[in-house]
N, C-alpha and C positions, 0 to 999 in steps of 0.2 A: 506656339504651343496650342495644341488642339484640345478643346474641352468637349468631352463626350456628354451628350444628353442622355439621360436615363431612358428616354423613350426612343433613342436611336435603335434601329433594327439590328445592327451588328453588335451592340453592346452586350446583350445576353449571350450571344455565341462566343464572344471573346472571354467572358467570365467562365463559361463552361470549359473552354479550351485551357484556360489558365488553371482551373481546378483539376482537370484531368491530368495535365502535365505535372502539377504539384503532387498528386496522388501517385502517379507513375514513378516520379523521381524518388519519392519517399519510400515506396515499396522496393525499388531496386537498391536504394542506398541502405536500407535496413535489413536486407536479405542476408541470412547467415549462411556461411559455407558449411554444408553438411558433410563434406568429404575431408575435413581437416584431421579428424581422428584416424582415418584410414591409412594415412601416410606414416604412422608411427612404425619405426623399425625395431626389431628385437635386437638389443645391444649386447646381451650376455647369453652364454650357452644355457640350454635348458636341462643339461645333464651334468652331474658332477657330485663331489662329496660335500658334506656339510661345511667343511672348511672352505672349499672353493666357492660355495654359495655365499658364505659369510664375507669372504674377500670381495666378491662381486657386489654384495649389498653395501658394504662400507663405502666403496667407490661410488656406486650409483646414488646412494643417499647424499654423499658429499657433493656430487654433481648437481643435485637438486636443491639442497638447503644450506650448503656451506657458505659462509660469508664471502669468501673469495672464490666462488665457483667459476667465475668468468675466466680464470687462469688455468683451469683444469683441462687437460686434453680429453679427447673422446675415449671411449672404452678400449678400443683396439690400440690406441696410442699409449695408454697407461698399462694395459695388460696385467691386471692384478694377479691372475692365476699363474702366469708365467714367472712373474717376479717373486711372488711370496708363497706359491703353492707348495714348495719343498721345505719351507722353514718349519722347524719343529721346536717347541710345541706350537699348536695352532694360535694360541693367544699372542705369542711373540710375533707371529706373522701379521696378525691384526694390528698390533701396536706399531710394527715397522711400516705397514702400509699407511696408517693414519699419520705417522710422523712424516713420511715422504709427501703425502698429500698436503700437509700443513706447511711444507717448505717450498712449495711451488710459487706462490704469489710473493713477489718481492716489493718492498717499499722503495719507491723511486728516489726518495730523498737520501736514504742510507745505503741502498743496494743490498740490504739484508732482508730475509723473510719477515713478514709481519708477525709470524709466530716463532720468532727467534727463541730457541730453547733456553730455559733457565738451567736445566740439568741435561745430561747426555741423553739424546734421543727422546726427549719429553717436550712436546709442543707447548707453547705458552698458554694457549686457551683450550685446545681440543684434547680430549682424552677418552679412553675406553674404560668401562667399569665391568668387571666380571662379577656376576651374582644376580641376586633378585633385586628388583627395583621397588617393590612395595614395602613400605615401612623402613625403619632403621634410619641411620644417618648416612648421608652422601657426602663425599669429599671431592674436591676439585680445585682447579686454579682458575680464578675469575678476576679479571682486571689486575693480574700480576700478584694477587694475594691468595694464599691458601684459604679455602672456604670449607667449613663444615656446616651442613644444613640438614634440617629435619625432612625437607622435601626437595625435589628437583626444581621447584618454582623459584627458589632462591638462587639457583644456578643458571637461570635463563639468559643471563648476559654473557654466557660462554658462547664462543663462536660455533662450536660443533662438539657434541658429545653423543656417544652411543652407549647404550646399556646392552650388554650381551648376557643372555641367560643360557648356560650350557648345563645339560643334565649329566 
């Protein structure tokens, strides 16, 4: 083992090289990719009716925030406009879409959906509510129990809920 003497002529040069290498590696390692946001693709059409946009929004919000979003296909694979665009009235189309989204992820232990319905075409946790969201009492199913709450904060343990305000 070689012991360097502080007065050695090469010692200060080696320290400088080590410091320069450390700074270079730190700079390169911490550099952010500025082009990450440029690769986002447009996943839904930019034209359509209010019902079609709402169908798109339900799916795209589910794709982002739904508890079991890992099982959801991409937009073109699910095709909400093609499946539910002709269902009348529009709110029935929204409910049907949400029900189908909720039935995609299966529990491997039981082979049944995690949101196995209690009632016909009613997901266990997810629901849509028609009307205003400010004030009043909100109802929903949370943890398998019917819940009435003064605010939506009490319903936060629901896996997915959307409030739709239609004029």
